[in-house]
C-alpha positions in Angstrom: 93.9 97.5 92.1 90.9 98.3 94.3 87.5 99.0 92.9 84.3 100.4 94.4 81.0 100.3 92.5 78.1 102.4 93.4 74.6 102.3 91.7 71.8 104.6 92.7 68.3 105.5 91.5 68.3 108.5 89.3 67.2 110.9 92.0 68.9 114.2 92.7 69.2 113.5 96.4 71.5 110.6 95.7 74.1 112.8 94.0 75.4 114.1 97.3 76.0 110.6 98.5 78.0 109.8 95.3 80.1 112.9 95.9 80.9 111.9 99.5 81.8 108.3 98.5 84.0 109.5 95.7 85.9 111.9 97.9 86.4 109.3 100.6 87.7 106.7 98.2 89.9 109.3 96.4 91.4 110.3 99.8 92.1 106.6 100.6 93.6 106.1 97.2 96.1 108.9 97.8 94.7 111.7 95.7 96.2 115.0 97.0 94.0 116.8 99.5 94.1 120.0 97.4 92.4 118.1 94.5 89.6 116.5 96.6 87.2 119.4 96.0 87.7 119.1 92.3 86.9 115.3 92.5 83.7 116.1 94.5 82.6 118.8 92.1 83.3 116.7 89.0 81.5 113.7 90.3 78.6 115.8 91.4 78.3 117.4 87.9 78.7 114.0 86.2 76.1 112.4 88.4 73.7 115.3 88.1 74.0 115.1 84.3 73.3 111.4 84.4 70.2 111.9 86.6 69.0 114.6 84.2 69.5 112.4 81.2 67.6 109.6 82.9 64.7 111.8 83.7 64.5 113.4 80.2 64.7 109.9 78.6 62.5 108.0 80.9 65.3 105.6 81.8 64.7 103.6 85.0 68.1 101.9 85.3 70.3 103.1 88.0 73.2 105.6 87.5 76.5 103.8 87.8 79.7 105.1 89.5 82.9 103.1 89.4 85.9 104.2 91.4 89.2 102.4 90.6 92.4 102.9 92.5 95.5 102.1 90.6 99.2 102.5 91.4 99.6 106.0 89.8 96.0 107.1 89.0 92.6 107.2 90.5 89.8 106.7 87.9 86.1 107.4 88.2 83.5 106.4 85.6 79.9 107.8 85.8 77.6 105.8 83.5 74.0 106.6 82.5 71.6 104.2 80.8 70.7 106.6 78.0 73.3 105.6 75.5 74.4 107.6 72.5 72.2 110.6 73.4 74.7 111.3 76.2 77.5 111.9 73.8 78.6 115.6 73.9 77.4 116.5 70.4 74.2 114.6 70.4 70.9 116.4 71.0 69.2 115.9 74.3 66.7 113.0 74.3 63.7 115.4 74.6 65.0 117.5 71.7 64.8 120.6 73.9 67.5 123.2 73.2 67.6 124.1 76.9 68.4 120.5 77.8 71.2 120.5 75.2 72.6 123.7 76.6 72.4 122.4 80.2 74.2 119.2 79.1 77.0 121.1 77.4 77.4 123.4 80.4 77.7 120.4 82.7 80.4 118.9 80.4 82.2 122.3 80.3 82.3 122.5 84.1 83.6 118.9 84.3 86.3 119.6 81.7 87.4 122.6 83.8 87.9 120.4 86.8 89.5 117.3 85.3 92.7 117.2 83.2 92.0 113.6 82.0 88.4 113.4 80.8 86.7 111.2 78.2 83.0 111.2 77.2 81.7 108.1 75.4 79.5 105.1 75.7 79.6 101.4 76.6 77.2 98.6 76.3 75.0 100.0 79.1 74.8 103.7 78.0 76.9 106.9 78.1 80.0 107.1 80.2 82.1 109.9 81.6 85.6 108.8 82.5 87.8 110.9 84.7 91.1 110.4 86.4 93.5 112.1 88.8 97.1 111.4 89.8 97.8 109.5 93.0 100.6 110.7 95.3 103.3 108.1 95.3 104.3 107.2 98.9 107.7 105.7 99.3 108.1 103.1 101.9 111.1 103.5 104.2 113.0 100.3 104.8 
């Protein structure tokens, strides 16, 4: 099992880098080429959401992205340092209805791109977990 961890300051300009890294690692893991755009878009949405949550909440910890290659699935976790406010039904940290709508829209976009999606939290904050199947390559003997 190979793991790549990426942490970046909650700045919008770093989201593009996270998308590029995720696509490169997904390709190497064996995710089908036809799905790589979905991986890029889902990671971009999840990271943009985390950046927005950090800004609205005044959180200074970095956004966390973990990419895990397993035998049959490729997993990506995007973590924010906000905590329970990042759960899908929780109000935005600022209490602004526009922020809640934007957060819900981001989650709706991600759910349209990913079949295996979980939104929750861990000890460090909120987490979006996504996974895609990996093409199984048979080795000729």
